[in-house]
Phi, psi and omega in degrees: 000324181295324178299324179295313189292325174294318177291324167304315181293332180281333184304144179269075184297327178295318182299314180297319177294326178292318180298318180298322180294314181298316183290323179300309184300312176303321181288314174298336177268017187046036170272140181079175184292316182296313174301323179288321178300313187287317185262006182256107183290332181285325174290321175298320175303302188299318181292331179289313180295320173305311184294320177296318179293324177294311180309313178293317184292322179290328172292322178290324172295325175290316184286328188223072177298332181296332182293341185244329178233123182249132187250009181276136173287321186280327179116152183219155179280133183271134173274140179292148175298123175238126181292137169288146174278142179299142186262000000 
């Protein structure tokens, strides 16, 4: 236990805390990729919309695989995509 205590005493804890504080300030000031991702509501809304649309597309692909992948040699009529109404 004493060796662990000695190594912790030698660690520059103040410098580490200052680095964490600086990173937090940059995030809160919309600096860097993480700051922009966390603080940009428009980006958040766009990601939410894209996620919902992808979920609908995957559901439609599961329900109607023939609409996206055709195994017919002669050809088949494609059914148009219809968005499912929210439940």
